[in-house]
N, C-alpha and C positions, 0 to 999 in steps of 0.2 A: 873546226872548233870542237873540243871534247864536250860531251853533254854533262849536265849537272850530276847525273848518276855516275858517270865515269869518274868525274873529279872526286866526288865524295867517296866512292868505293875504293879508289886508289889510295886516298888518304887514310881511310880506316884500315886497309890491308897493310899499309906500311907500319902503322902504329900497333896493330894487333899481331902482325907477323903471320897472318893466316887470312885466307879469303873470307870476306864478309858479304853476305847477301843483302842487297838493298831493295826495298820494296816501298810502295806508297803507304803512308800511314793509314790505318783503318779509320782513325778519327782525326780530321784535319786540324782540330784545335791544338793537338799535341805536336804537329809538325807536318811537313810535306813528305818526308821519307823516313824510313826506319831501317836501321842496320841490325841484323841478327847474326848469329854465329859466335858471339862473345861467350855465350853459355857453354857451347861445345868445347871451345878452347879452354875456358875456365875449368871444365870438368877434367880435361886432359892434364892440365897443369895443377889441378887440385887447389884452385884459387876461388875466392868468392867472386861470383860473376858481376855483381854490382861494383865491387871494388875494382875489378879488371876494367869494366866499362869506364869508370872514372879515370883510370890510368890512360886509357886510349884517348879519351877526350882531352886530357892534359897535353897530349902529344900532337893533337891535330892542329894543322895550320890551314884554316878555311876562311881567313879574313877576306871579306869582299864577296864571299859565296853565300854564307848563311849566318844566322844568329848563333850564339853560343849553344852547342848541342846539349841536350839534356838526357838523363838516364831515366828509363821507365821500366816498371815491372821488375823482373828478375835479372835484367841486364841488357835490355834493348836500348839502343841509342837513337834519339829522335833528332831530325834536322829540319830547320825552317829556313827556306831560301829568302834571301834579301830581295826586295823589289827591284833595286838597281841591277842586281845580277840577273834576275829574270828578264828585265828589259834588254840587257846585253845579249843574253842567250837567244832571244827571239829574232835576232838578226840572221840566225841560221836554224830554222825550225826542224830540219832533218839532217843528221850527220850520216854520211855513208860509212859502211863497214870498213874497219881498218884491215880486215883479213878477208878479202874477197875469195870466194870459192867457185868452182865450176860445178853446177848442180844440174843433173838431168831429172826432169819431171815427166813421169809417165801417167797419163790420165785419159779419161773418157772411154776409149777402146770399144766402140760399137762393133757389131758383127755385120758383115756384108750381107746384102739381100734381106735385111730386116729393118723395119722402121725404128728409129730411135724413140724410146719411150721414157716415161717419167723416171724410171730407174737409172737412166744415164745422166740425169741432170746433176746429181750430187757430185759424182766424180769429176764431171766436166767443169763445174763452176768453182768447186773447192780447189781443184788443180790449177785452174786459170788464175784464181786470186792469189794463191801461193806463188805462182810464177811471177805475177805482177809485183808483189811485195819484194820478192828476192831480187828482181832486176832493179827496182827502185832503190834498194839499199846498196846496190853496187856489185852484186854477184853476177857471174856469167851464167846465164840460164839457157838450157836447151830443152825444148818441149818436144815430146815424141808421142804421137797418137798411134798406139800399137793395135791396129784394127784386126778383127778376125776375118782374114781373107783366104784361109786355107783349111782343109779338113774334109771329113767324110760328107758333110752336107752338100759339097759341090758335085758329087756324083749324082745326087738326087736333083739338084738344080739343073745340071746339064742335060740329064735325061728328060726332065720336065720341059726344058727349053726346046729340045729337039722334037718332042712328040705332042706336047699339050699346050704350047704357047699360044696365047691370044694377042695378036699384034695390036689390035685396037685398044685392049685393056693395058697393054704394055706402054703404048704411047700416052695414054691418059694418066696412068699412075703406075710407073714401072716397079716401084718397090712393093706395092700391094699385089701386083701380078706375080712378082718373084716369090713373095710369101705364099701365094695361092699355089704356085707350082710345087714348092717344097712340101707343103702340107698334103697336096694331092698324091705325090709320089710316095711320101713317107707313110701315108695311110694304107697303101696297097702292098701287102707282103709279097705278092707275085712279081713286083717290080724291083725288089731289093737287090737281087743278083745283077740285073741289068744296070742298076745305078752304081753298084760296086765296080762293074766293068768300065763304066764311063769314068769313074774316079781313077782307076788304074791307068787308063789311057791318058788322062790329064797328067798324072804323076810321071808318066813316061814321055811326056812332051808332045802328045798328039796335036797337030796344028789346028784342027777344027775345034777341039775341046779347049785349047789354050785361047783361041779367039773368043769363044763363048764366055769363058772364065773372065777374060779381060773386059768384055762388054758388061758383064754383071757387076764387076768392081767399079767400072766407070759410072754406071747408073746409080750405084749405091753412093759413091763419093759425091755425086751431084746433090743427092739428098742430104748427106752429111754437111757439105759445104753451105747449103742454104740454111740449115739449122744453126750451124756455127756462126754464120754471118749475122743472124738475128740476135744471137747471144753475145756477139762481139768477141768471139773466141778465135784465136789463130794458133797454129802449130808451126814449129820450125821444121818438123819432119813428120811424115806419116809412113813409117816403115812397118808394114803389116807382118803377120805370121809368115806369109809366103816368102818374104825377103830372106828369112833365115833358114829356109828349107834346105839349101845346098850345104849348110854347115852342120846339120844335125848328126849325120853319121860320124863325122870327126869328133864331135862332142862326146858321143857314146864311147868311141874307141879310146879317146884320151882318158876319160874317167875310168874305164876298165884297166888301162895300162897303169894308171896311178894307184890302183887298188881302192879307189873311192866307190866304184860301182861293181856289183857282182850279179851273177845269174841267180834267179829265184823263180821256180815254177815256170821256167821257159822265158821269163821276162828279165830284162836288165834293170836293176834297181839300185838306188842309193838308200841306205838305212841310216837315218838320223837318230842320234842318241836321244833316248827318252820318248821316241814315237814308235808306236806299234806298226802303223801303216807306212810302207816305204814310198819314196818318190820314184815312180816308174818312168824311166827315160827311154826304154824301148819295149814295146809290148811283145807278147809271145808270137804274134803274127808278123812281127818285123816292123810294125808302125811305130811312130814316135808320139810321145805325149806332150801336153802343154809344158810340162817341166823342162823337157829337152829344148823346146823353143825359147823358154825364158832364160835358160842357161846360156844358149847361143846369143841371145839378145844382150845379156850382161857382158859377155866377152867382147862382142862387137862394140858396145858403148865404151867399154874401158879402153880398147885398142884405138878407137876412132876419136873419142872426145876427151879422154883422160879425166874423168870426173872425180871430184872429191866426195861426192854424194849422189846417190841415185834414189829417188823417191817415187814410190808407186802409190797411187790414190785409187783404191778399190773398196768394195764393201767388205764387211767383216767376215763373210763366209769364206774368203780366200786366205784367212790367217794361217792355217796349217800349210797350205801350198807354199806361201812365200817364206814361211819359217824353214821349210825343207830346202827351198831353192837357195835362200841366203846361207844356210849352213853348208850346203854343197859348194857354193862359190868360195866360201872362206877356206875350205879345204883345198880347193882346186887352183884358184888364181893367186899369184904372188902379189902381196900388198893390195888387196882389193879395196875399193872405195867403201865408205859407209853406206849401208843399205837400210832404207826405212820403208815400212809398209804403213800407210796412213789409211785407217779404216773409218767407216761412217755407218750410221744407223739407217733405218728405213723411213720412207715418207708414208704416213698413215692417213687414212680417211677419217671422217668424223666417227666412224664405228670402231676406231682404233685398230683396224686391220690394214694391211698394205693397200695403198691407194689403187683402186681398180675402177673400170667402167661398170655400168650396171650389168653388162653381160659377163662380167668377170675377167675381162681382158685387161692387159696393161694399158694405162692411159698414154696415148701417143704424144710425144713431146711437142710436135708441131701444133696439135690441137690444143694442148695446154697453153702454149704461147699465144695462139689465136684468141682463146678465151680471156687471157690476161689483158691483151690489148683492147678487146671489146669492152670488158668491164671497166678498164681504166678510162676509155673514151666516154663512157656514161658518167663517170665521176667528174671528168674534166668539163664535159658539156654542161652538167648541172652547175658547176662552179663558175665557168666563163662561157656562157652560150654565145656571146658576141664575137668570140674569136673565129677567124676563118676555119673552115673544115680541115684544110690541109694542115694548119697549125695545130688544131686540136688532135689530129691523128698523130702528128709528130710527137707531141707531148705525151699522148696516150701510149705510144710505143715505149718511150723512155720510162714512164711511170709503171706500166704494166709489167714489162720484162724486168725492170729494176725491182719491183715488188716481189716477184717470184724468186729472184736471186737472193734478195736480202732476207726474205723469210727463211730461206735455207741456211745462208751463211751466218745468220744471227743465232743459230742453234749451236749448242755444243755438238760438234760433228759426230761424237761417239754415241749419241743417243738418237732414238726415234723421235719424230715430231709429227704433230697433227696438221695437215694441210687445211688452211681456212682462208677463203677468198676475202671475207669481211675483215679479218684481222690484218692481212698483208696489204690491203689497199686503204686502210684507215689513214686519215690525215693527222692523227695524233697517236702517241705511243711509239714504241721502238720499231718503226717501219721505214722503208725506203721513201714513200711519199712524204712522210713527216720531215725527213732530212732534206729531200729535194726542195720542199717548200721552205725550209729554214734557209737554204742557200738562196732561193729567190728573194726572201725577205731582206737578206744582207745586200743583194744587188740593188734592191729598191732604194736603199739608203744612198747609194752612189748616183742613182738616177735623179733622186731628189736634190742631191748636192750639185747636179749639173756637171759631174765629172765622169769620165770613163772608169769603169772598174778595171783594175790592173793587178794581176797576181804578182806577189813579191817574186823577184828574181831568185833563182837557185843560187846558193852561196858560191858555187863554182863558176858562175857567170856574172857575178855582181861586180867584179873588178874592184875599183876604188870607190864605188858608191858608198856613201855613209850609211851606217846602220840607222833604222828608223828611231826617231826620238819618241820615247814612251813615258808618260806620266802615270804611274800606277799607284794612285792614292786611294781610290775607292775600293772597298773590299770586293765588289763585283768585278772590277777591272782586274784585280790581282788574281782572283779565282779563274777568270777566263784565260789570263795570260799563262797561269800554271798549267791549265788543261792543254793549251796549245803546245806548251813545252814538253808535254808527255807524249806527243805524237811519235817521236823517234823511238822511245823505249817501247811504245805499244807495238810498233811495226816489228821491232826485234823480237818481242814476246810472241807476236802472231806467227812469225816464221819459226822461232825456236820450238814452239808447241804445235805448229801446223794447225792452228785454230783461228780462222778468220773471225770468229765471234768475239775475240779480244778487240779487233778493230771496229766491229759494228757497235759494241758496247761503248767504246771510246767515243765514237762519232755521236752516238745518242747523248752521252754526257756532255759533249762539246756543245751540241745544239741547246741543251738545257741551260748550260752556264751562259751561253750567249743570250738566251732569252731573258735570264735574270739581269745580265749586264744591260741589255737594251731597255728593260723596264726601269732600271735604277740610274742609268747614266745617259742623259741626253747627249746625242752626238752632234747633230747639225745646229742645235740651239746653243751649244757651248761656245765660249770665247776661246781664242787662241791663247796658249798652245794646246789647251785641252782638246779642242775640236780635232786638230790634226792627229793628236795622240790616239783619240778614240776611233778616228777613221782608219788609222793604221791597225788598230786591234780588229776592226771589222774586216779589213783587207786580209790580215793574217788568218782570221777565222774562215773566211771564204776560201782562201787558198788551201787550208788544211781540209776543209769540208769537201771541196772539189777533188783534191788529190786522193783523199781517203776513199771517197765513193768510186773514183776511177780505179783504185787498187782492188776494189771489190767487183770491178767490171760493170759498174752502174753509171749511167750518164746523168749529168746535171742538166737542168733546163733553165731557160732565160725567164720564162713566165709560167704561171700555173693557175 
């Protein structure tokens, strides 16, 4: 079923003879949606924009969809949906995309032999949320965790493993021990040459060094997997830098043969127009750079998965790097996919500096999640001390980790934000606990009604089931229904702009509109058919709330 925005946009485009952007009205009293674009067309045609808007309205056939459109300002067209149309549209709260794409999402990317820290969380949860939204809308999504499992650091790690390893410490905390080994070797200049020789042996396929290297990766992936499990994050593939190592020489050779790369001061470089610094694809000592690996990665993904779009989610410091890589790909590969670099700001402490421990080190991600669960357990225990301990811990896990995720995702990803435990765990305001509690409140209505809560079936599985009967007579019912109807367009905007904060803002508004509805519209005390209609609205709200939180990677809970 086409959405309200699809129907109105198509009608305006036919009448105007040009695309017309449709957006929610800033002031609901003037309408639900507003079309702009008339003024631009009027300027091109040298017509009066208001007069052109009136001509467009005269040609529109939107009977059964909205009231008669009105003209506002210099030539905006406002549309107010009819209650019966809204009720009909709610039988299908989300429409899948008509043009599914194959999308590769590259995010998280921790380094082997290092503990994941707070700096990894933004890439991980933003990427995971975008992947969930894209899949839900019907796109084919391939997620790939491009871990750092190759490079000069392995010479130091292998040397440290052979000469300075503490097996007791390794068994107790393998990543901490690996970090200690790296720091120990790196700090001693007299060990640099020996470390370099261990790296050369690894690169040449030495059996002992390959075994140690694989063991280091295995220990690191165990830590990664444990953290990802807590975050509810999964990847389709984990093809690290080492996977592409056999392809790098061919990439350099091909780029040179095509005239895309050339020698400069002993290195092989690609010079991108407008940039003084080149992309180095082979160093003067014969080694390869990160750019070479990223180019090989794009080629592999194109040849293997045939994507329409590849999205990289990393911090803003890598903007120049990806600009150069993307420019090289467009010169090199025939018909390359669209390439997007999705950047984000930093997480700051209360001092407005990057979040660190008191000793000045990066905050370990596992420790951050532990503290989130501990703080959430305190909140849950204060609220419901009578619950069994196991239940309180289960709720605290969902609330604590959900709070950390939501605090991040609710920010405009391009900006820095201040990390605050008190704000993110608050039961009021734009927080995960507030939304989780709103979901619990809706469920309590069905418990009081003596019926099981049941999510509406997806439209593609409903079959011949009749659409829910809705009586949208009270203004609060109508506002709640309209908000539910905006779920689909919000998801499309979230994916189009790569900004999960569109979805968090939508869910917060949904919870607010439900609260107003609940205060003004008795549900269980109403007579039929109003009671069933309002229960349907509750059911739809719960469905969207649960689905929306799930798309953010946040669990809902049964009680709180």
